BALOBA-1460 file (C-alpha; in Angstrom, 3 decimals):
// residues 81
<rec num="1" residu="m" x="-7.174" y="64.129" z="-5.928"/>
<rec num="2" residu="l" x="-8.376" y="63.536" z="-2.395"/>
<rec num="3" residu="l" x="-11.721" y="62.476" z="-0.973"/>
<rec num="4" residu="k" x="-13.661" y="64.947" z="1.121"/>
<rec num="5" residu="a" x="-17.138" y="64.534" z="2.517"/>
<rec num="6" residu="n" x="-19.682" y="66.043" z="4.815"/>
<rec num="7" residu="k" x="-22.847" y="64.513" z="6.203"/>
<rec num="8" residu="t" x="-25.078" y="65.804" z="3.411"/>
<rec num="9" residu="s" x="-22.883" y="64.752" z="0.487"/>
<rec num="10" residu="m" x="-22.190" y="61.309" z="1.916"/>
<rec num="11" residu="y" x="-25.864" y="60.743" z="2.722"/>
<rec num="12" residu="k" x="-26.893" y="61.659" z="-0.838"/>
<rec num="13" residu="l" x="-24.309" y="59.280" z="-2.317"/>
<rec num="14" residu="a" x="-25.328" y="56.443" z="0.019"/>
<rec num="15" residu="k" x="-29.040" y="57.054" z="-0.632"/>
<rec num="16" residu="r" x="-28.406" y="56.478" z="-4.338"/>
<rec num="17" residu="y" x="-27.281" y="52.900" z="-3.599"/>
<rec num="18" residu="i" x="-29.242" y="52.144" z="-0.396"/>
<rec num="19" residu="p" x="-32.773" y="53.456" z="-0.929"/>
<rec num="20" residu="d" x="-34.065" y="52.257" z="2.455"/>
<rec num="21" residu="l" x="-31.779" y="54.514" z="4.520"/>
<rec num="22" residu="p" x="-33.466" y="56.262" z="7.448"/>
<rec num="23" residu="p" x="-33.775" y="60.077" z="7.334"/>
<rec num="24" residu="m" x="-30.505" y="62.013" z="7.522"/>
<rec num="25" residu="r" x="-31.360" y="63.445" z="10.956"/>
<rec num="26" residu="q" x="-31.151" y="59.900" z="12.394"/>
<rec num="27" residu="m" x="-27.639" y="59.362" z="11.018"/>
<rec num="28" residu="d" x="-24.340" y="60.235" z="12.714"/>
<rec num="29" residu="f" x="-21.373" y="61.366" z="10.625"/>
<rec num="30" residu="a" x="-17.724" y="60.853" z="11.550"/>
<rec num="31" residu="k" x="-14.305" y="61.137" z="9.936"/>
<rec num="32" residu="a" x="-11.745" y="58.466" z="10.668"/>
<rec num="33" residu="p" x="-8.740" y="59.969" z="12.478"/>
<rec num="34" residu="q" x="-5.690" y="60.757" z="10.359"/>
<rec num="35" residu="s" x="-7.242" y="59.534" z="7.103"/>
<rec num="36" residu="r" x="-9.632" y="60.490" z="4.332"/>
<rec num="37" residu="s" x="-12.230" y="57.904" z="5.355"/>
<rec num="38" residu="y" x="-15.752" y="58.740" z="6.488"/>
<rec num="39" residu="f" x="-18.622" y="56.988" z="8.286"/>
<rec num="40" residu="l" x="-22.389" y="57.366" z="8.414"/>
<rec num="41" residu="k" x="-23.924" y="55.429" z="11.294"/>
<rec num="42" residu="c" x="-27.396" y="54.650" z="12.555"/>
<rec num="43" residu="y" x="-29.118" y="51.774" z="14.295"/>
<rec num="44" residu="d" x="-28.892" y="49.260" z="11.405"/>
<rec num="45" residu="h" x="-26.342" y="50.756" z="8.978"/>
<rec num="46" residu="k" x="-22.661" y="51.578" z="9.229"/>
<rec num="47" residu="i" x="-21.648" y="53.065" z="5.900"/>
<rec num="48" residu="y" x="-17.972" y="53.594" z="5.143"/>
<rec num="49" residu="l" x="-16.427" y="55.652" z="2.331"/>
<rec num="50" residu="s" x="-12.734" y="55.467" z="1.571"/>
<rec num="51" residu="a" x="-10.214" y="54.974" z="-1.203"/>
<rec num="52" residu="v" x="-8.731" y="51.496" z="-1.428"/>
<rec num="53" residu="v" x="-5.774" y="51.062" z="-3.764"/>
<rec num="54" residu="g" x="-6.624" y="54.435" z="-5.307"/>
<rec num="55" residu="r" x="-10.226" y="53.478" z="-6.033"/>
<rec num="56" residu="p" x="-13.192" y="54.864" z="-4.038"/>
<rec num="57" residu="v" x="-15.309" y="52.273" z="-2.260"/>
<rec num="58" residu="l" x="-18.635" y="52.572" z="-0.434"/>
<rec num="59" residu="m" x="-19.315" y="49.816" z="2.085"/>
<rec num="60" residu="d" x="-22.159" y="48.945" z="4.452"/>
<rec num="61" residu="k" x="-21.462" y="46.533" z="7.323"/>
<rec num="62" residu="s" x="-18.205" y="45.365" z="5.688"/>
<rec num="63" residu="e" x="-19.938" y="44.482" z="2.413"/>
<rec num="64" residu="t" x="-18.960" y="46.437" z="-0.681"/>
<rec num="65" residu="i" x="-21.943" y="48.274" z="-2.106"/>
<rec num="66" residu="c" x="-20.235" y="49.960" z="-5.025"/>
<rec num="67" residu="h" x="-17.182" y="51.701" z="-6.367"/>
<rec num="68" residu="p" x="-18.445" y="55.242" z="-7.093"/>
<rec num="69" residu="t" x="-17.022" y="56.834" z="-10.208"/>
<rec num="70" residu="i" x="-15.039" y="60.062" z="-10.157"/>
<rec num="71" residu="a" x="-17.974" y="61.720" z="-11.967"/>
<rec num="72" residu="e" x="-20.363" y="60.696" z="-9.160"/>
<rec num="73" residu="l" x="-17.991" y="61.991" z="-6.503"/>
<rec num="74" residu="r" x="-17.645" y="65.294" z="-8.369"/>
<rec num="75" residu="e" x="-21.448" y="65.519" z="-8.675"/>
<rec num="76" residu="f" x="-21.708" y="65.460" z="-4.868"/>
<rec num="77" residu="g" x="-18.666" y="67.721" z="-4.327"/>
<rec num="78" residu="m" x="-16.569" y="64.977" z="-2.755"/>
<rec num="79" residu="i" x="-13.303" y="65.502" z="-4.666"/>
<rec num="80" residu="e" x="-10.604" y="67.903" z="-3.492"/>
<rec num="81" residu="e" x="-8.194" y="68.751" z="-6.273"/>
């Protein structure tokens, strides 16, 4: 299984854990080069999604927010099998 994300799916996952996110149109989305890590950025948030030691992690400003479950990632279409 591999992580995959787009702006919409990552925003929806982040919004579940960070309810005060600005609207999606104010966010920038980027994929880290040569990895399966993704970023959502705006003026006061830098949200990072990656797998660390085989476990997905969602971080904001270097603080772990949560470890999303495989079921949550599947719900948002973020698993490539």
